C-alpha positions in Angstrom: 88.9 96.1 116.8 87.2 93.2 118.6 89.7 90.8 117.0 92.6 92.9 118.4 91.0 92.9 121.9 90.6 89.2 121.8 94.2 88.7 120.7 95.5 91.0 123.4 93.4 89.2 126.0 94.7 85.8 124.9 98.3 86.9 125.0 98.1 89.0 128.2 99.9 88.0 131.4 98.5 88.7 134.9 96.3 91.8 135.1 98.4 93.5 137.9 101.5 93.3 135.8 99.7 94.9 132.9 98.5 97.7 135.1 102.1 98.3 136.2 103.4 98.5 132.7 100.6 100.8 131.6 101.4 103.1 134.6 105.0 103.2 133.6 104.2 104.1 130.1 101.8 106.7 131.3 104.7 108.2 133.3 106.1 109.5 130.1 103.0 111.0 128.5 104.9 113.5 126.1 107.2 110.8 124.7 104.4 108.3 124.4 102.0 110.7 122.7 104.7 111.9 120.4 105.5 108.3 119.4 101.9 107.4 118.8 101.0 110.5 116.7 104.4 110.7 115.0 104.2 107.0 114.1 100.7 107.3 112.7 101.5 110.4 110.6 105.0 109.1 109.6 103.5 106.0 108.2 101.1 107.9 106.0 103.9 110.3 105.0 106.3 107.5 104.0 103.5 105.7 102.1 102.8 108.9 100.2 106.5 109.2 99.4 106.4 105.6 98.0 103.4 106.4 95.8 104.9 109.6 94.5 108.3 108.1 93.8 107.0 105.0 92.1 104.7 107.2 90.0 107.8 108.9 88.7 109.4 105.6 87.9 106.5 104.5 85.8 106.3 107.9 84.1 103.3 109.4 85.9 103.2 112.6 88.0 101.4 112.2 91.3 101.1 115.4 93.3 101.9 115.4 97.0 98.2 116.0 97.9 97.1 113.1 95.8 99.8 110.8 97.1 98.8 111.7 100.7 95.1 111.0 100.0 96.0 107.7 98.3 98.1 106.7 101.3 95.3 107.5 103.8 92.8 105.6 101.6 95.2 102.6 101.3 95.6 102.3 105.1 91.9 102.7 105.7 90.9 99.9 103.2 93.8 97.7 104.3 92.5 98.0 107.9 89.0 96.8 107.1 89.8 94.1 104.5 92.2 91.1 104.7 95.8 91.8 103.7 95.4 91.1 100.0 92.2 93.2 99.9 91.0 96.5 98.7 93.9 98.8 99.8 95.9 98.7 96.5 92.8 98.8 94.2 91.6 101.8 96.1 94.9 103.5 95.4 94.5 102.8 91.7 91.0 104.1 91.7 91.8 107.3 93.6 94.8 108.1 91.5 92.7 107.7 88.3 90.0 110.0 89.7 92.8 112.6 90.2 93.8 112.5 86.5 96.3 109.7 86.4 95.9 107.4 83.3 94.5 104.0 84.2 97.6 102.0 83.2 99.8 104.2 85.4 97.2 104.2 88.2 97.3 100.4 88.2 101.1 100.1 87.8 101.9 102.3 90.8 100.1 100.2 93.5 101.0 96.9 91.7 104.7 97.7 91.6 104.6 99.1 95.2 102.9 96.0 96.6 104.8 93.3 94.8 108.3 94.7 95.2 107.8 95.7 98.9 106.2 92.4 99.7 109.1 90.5 98.1 111.7 92.7 99.9 110.2 92.5 103.4 109.5 88.8 103.4 113.0 88.1 101.9 114.4 90.2 104.8 112.2 88.4 107.3 113.2 85.0 106.1 116.9 85.9 106.1 116.7 87.2 109.7 115.0 84.0 110.8 117.8 81.9 109.2 120.4 84.2 110.8 118.9 83.4 114.3 117.1 86.6 115.1 113.6 85.1 115.3 111.7 84.6 118.5 112.7 81.7 120.8 110.1 79.2 119.7 110.1 75.5 119.0 111.9 74.4 115.9 108.8 73.3 114.0 107.2 76.7 114.6 110.3 78.6 113.3 110.5 76.3 110.3 106.8 76.8 109.5 107.2 80.6 109.7 110.4 80.5 107.6 108.6 78.4 105.0 105.7 80.8 104.9 107.9 83.9 104.6 110.0 82.3 101.9 106.9 81.1 100.0 105.4 84.6 99.9 108.7 86.1 98.8 109.2 83.4 96.0 105.6 83.7 94.7 105.9 87.5 94.6 109.2 87.4 92.9 107.7 85.0 90.4 104.9 87.5 89.6 107.6 90.2 89.1 109.6 88.0 86.8 106.6 87.3 84.6 105.6 91.0 84.5 109.2 91.9 83.8 109.2 89.9 80.6 106.8 91.9 78.3 106.3 89.1 75.7 105.5 86.5 78.3 103.2 88.9 80.2 101.3 89.8 77.0 100.8 86.2 76.2 99.3 85.6 79.6 97.0 88.6 79.3 95.8 87.3 75.9 95.1 83.9 77.4 93.2 85.3 80.3 91.3 87.7 78.0 90.3 84.8 75.7 89.2 82.7 78.7 87.0 85.4 80.1 85.6 86.3 76.7 84.3 82.7 76.3 82.5 82.6 79.6 78.7 82.8 79.5 78.6 85.2 82.3 80.5 87.7 80.2 78.6 87.2 76.9 77.0 90.7 76.9 78.5 93.5 74.8 79.0 95.5 78.0 81.1 92.8 79.6 83.0 92.1 76.4 83.9 95.8 76.2 85.1 95.8 79.9 87.3 92.7 79.2 88.8 94.4 76.1 89.4 97.6 78.1 91.0 95.8 81.0 93.3 93.8 78.8 94.4 97.0 77.0 95.1 98.7 80.4 97.1 95.6 81.5 99.2 95.7 78.4 100.0 99.4 78.8 100.8 98.7 82.4 103.3 96.1 81.4 105.0 98.7 79.2 105.3 101.0 82.1 106.8 98.2 84.3 109.2 97.4 81.5 110.3 101.1 81.6 111.3 100.6 85.2 113.1 97.3 84.5 115.2 99.1 81.8 116.5 101.5 84.4 118.5 98.4 85.8 120.1 99.1 89.1 118.8 102.6 89.5 115.1 101.7 89.6 115.8 98.8 91.9 117.9 100.9 94.2 115.2 103.6 94.4 112.5 101.0 95.1 114.6 99.4 97.9 115.3 102.8 99.5 111.7 103.9 99.6 110.5 100.5 100.9 113.1 100.5 103.6 112.1 104.1 104.6 108.5 102.9 104.9 109.3 99.8 106.9 111.6 101.8 109.2 108.8 104.2 109.9 106.5 101.3 110.5 108.5 99.7 113.3 109.8 102.9 114.8 106.9 103.3 117.2 107.3 99.8 118.5 111.0 100.3 119.1 110.4 103.8 120.6 107.8 102.5 123.0 110.0 99.7 124.2 112.8 102.2 124.9 110.4 104.3 126.9 109.6 101.3 129.2 113.1 100.0 129.5 116.5 99.4 128.0 116.1 96.5 125.6 118.9 95.4 123.2 118.3 97.9 120.4 119.6 96.0 117.4 118.0 92.7 118.4 114.7 94.5 119.1 114.7 96.3 115.7 115.5 93.1 113.8 112.8 91.2 115.7 110.3 93.9 114.9 110.9 93.4 111.2 110.2 89.7 111.6 107.1 90.5 113.6 106.0 92.9 110.8 106.2 89.9 108.3 104.1 87.9 110.7 101.5 90.7 110.8 101.4 91.0 107.0 101.0 87.2 106.7 97.9 87.0 108.8 94.7 86.6 106.9 92.6 88.8 109.2 91.9 92.6 108.4 95.2 94.4 109.2 96.4 91.2 110.9 94.1 92.0 113.9 93.9 89.3 116.5 96.9 87.1 115.9 99.2 90.2 115.9 98.2 91.2 119.4 98.1 87.6 120.7 101.7 86.9 119.5 103.2 89.9 121.3 104.7 87.9 124.2 105.8 85.1 121.9 107.8 87.6 119.8 109.2 90.0 122.4 109.1 88.5 125.9 112.7 87.5 125.7 113.8 91.1 125.0 111.4 93.0 127.3 109.2 92.0 130.2 106.1 90.0 129.1 103.7 92.7 130.3 105.8 95.4 128.6 105.6 93.4 125.4 101.8 93.3 125.5 101.6 97.0 126.2 104.2 98.0 123.6 102.4 95.9 120.9 99.0 97.2 121.9 100.0 100.9 121.6 102.1 100.2 118.5 99.0 98.6 116.9 97.0 101.7 118.0 99.4 103.9 116.1 99.9 101.9 113.0 96.5 100.2 112.6 93.6 101.6 114.7 94.7 105.3 114.4 95.1 104.8 110.6 91.5 103.6 110.5 90.4 106.7 112.4 92.4 109.0 110.3 90.9 107.6 107.1 87.3 107.6 108.4 87.6 111.3 109.4 90.0 112.7 106.8 88.7 111.2 103.5 85.0 112.3 103.7 86.1 115.8 104.8 88.6 116.2 102.0 86.1 114.8 99.4 83.5 117.3 100.6 86.0 120.2 100.3 87.0 119.1 96.8 83.4 118.9 95.7 82.7 122.3 97.1 85.7 123.8 95.4 
């Protein structure tokens, strides 16, 4: 939270302009509150849908309750660790504790993370090339484009490898052999863990191959659930901007998608700090600079800080109730 405060401070215009923008947003309390709460719950709901749908694609049944809990846990752990952190491993662990086989429990967040990352960064790079990016110097736009494209290419490369079972199994065998030869893993317990992990990885590859063999159907389903999730992600930002004024809706929506890629690319937990500081840079040409800061601050409250609060409160309560039952 401190990183976000510092970022907002660095990006903020004059204080009296911020107060005016806050007052205008406060003039529509029902709409603002509905956007904040609806945005926070909508993000969890669409993440739960992704987990449930991808579970079916890989041949595992994930109940709505388990998918919801996994979504809350994912957002909580993503908020307190850097972007490639503990969010997806937490999903795998929680699903396994709810009865999902390890290979499926790992395949679900792996497929969700890689395909969604490749899709959103490919979209972001395409929008920058099409001229929908923020009005920045050419070298900044080129750097951002290179970063977006690199993330998309690397992620697609991982998917290509995992989509070729024979190649993936050879790589698993090599990694397994390398780990088995390390002194640190010489004990029987570690050797057993290495063997077990390799077996899980091989079974996971089989599940991913099952999705690949669905050809266009599996790809179309993945694209649809990812687009639903990202639409719900940027909806609060667009809605808050509409409360404060009359921005160009299409341009704002496309810019919000690029901004989302920027947030995901930041190495801080949840992108906190740079995400708030860049509000004016991304949106000041579409809305007033003070409005941009306020919109992003409240948007981040709904999609990041409120997610953190939901996870901190919800997960311990639900765990206690399950243990009592």
